[in-house]
C-alpha positions, -999 to +999 in steps of 0.1 A: +385+409-555+399+440-543+417+464-574+448+458-564+448+422-565+431+428-598+462+449-610+487+425-596+471+392-612+473+418-648+506+426-640+518+386-639+494+383-670+518+405-688+548+391-669+537+356-683+531+368-719+569+385-720+585+354-705+567+335-731+580+354-758+617+356-747+618+317-745+602+309-780+622+337-795+648+324-777+642+287-790+636+303-824+667+320-829+686+290-815+667+264-842+682+254-869+653+236-891+630+265-904+598+245-900+612+245-863+620+282-867+589+289-880+568+270-851+584+285-824+586+322-841+547+316-847+547+310-805+570+343-799+541+361-821+513+350-805+528+364-771+533+396-787+493+398-797+484+385-763+508+410-747+495+438-764+461+431-759+470+429-720+482+467-724+444+479-736+429+458-710+452+476-679+450+509-692+417+502-690+410+494-658+426+523-648+401+543-669+372+522-663+376+496-632+356+463-636+337+477-669+370+472-687+364+436-686+331+442-705+353+433-737+344+411-767+363+383-758+369+358-788+370+325-781+409+308-793+405+289-824+428+261-820+420+244-846+437+272-871+464+278-845+471+239-845+469+236-889+495+265-894+523+249-873+514+213-869+527+201-907+544+170-913+573+189-921+578+198-886+573+165-874+599+156-901+629+180-892+624+173-856+627+137-858+651+128-835+657+157-821+667+166-782+666+202-786+631+203-802+618+178-776+634+200-748+623+228-763+584+219-762+587+202-730+598+236-716+567+252-731+546+229-722+556+235-687+551+277-694+516+272-703+507+248-680+520+274-650+499+299-667+473+281-670+469+271-637+478+308-625+449+318-644+427+291-635+429+302-598+427+336-602+394+329-622+382+306-587+391+335-565+370+365-581+333+367-571+331+396-602+316+376-630+329+399-661+368+390-638+362+357-636+355+357-677+382+375-684+409+351-662+395+317-679+397+336-713+435+337-706+436+302-695+421+293-728+441+314-748+473+296-728+457+256-732+455+262-770+493+268-766+498+236-744+472+218-763+495+222-801+530+222-782+513+186-765+503+174-798+535+181-814+558+170-783+539+136-781+546+128-823+580+140-819+588+117-788+575+085-805+598+091-832+625+100-809+618+069-787+615+042-819+647+056-831+667+052-803+655+017-796+629+028-763+602+012-781+592-020-773+572-025-809 
């Protein structure tokens, strides 16, 4: 993979984190219920951490080239992340809330698009270190997607039942 292609993917990765931060921050600011605000604030802070990490990798890549991707990659801890936000309080506060369902749905779309982008980048590179790095980025986004899906599914079932859409 050419250096310009790698730079472009790193720039896009950074922009994905900026977009995620902007979206989740706006959702946190607009949410009226503390558990809902907390969820979106946590997601926004995660995007800030991802952005800072990517800045480090980008700077290192300019100095070291492919060697910059020989970094210790930690596996995202989905269970730890989920347990901090997937609470009964969130589900209870978001029950029947169009805003929360809409934000969760849009968030899932953002995360799905990011996963597709990074997975595609991983498939299109021949350098093992770079491929593993892109797969790591896809896992980061997958962590958020799985959490958002679980929240969405829980809130949606209650929303449908309360609206009389449930056949049971």
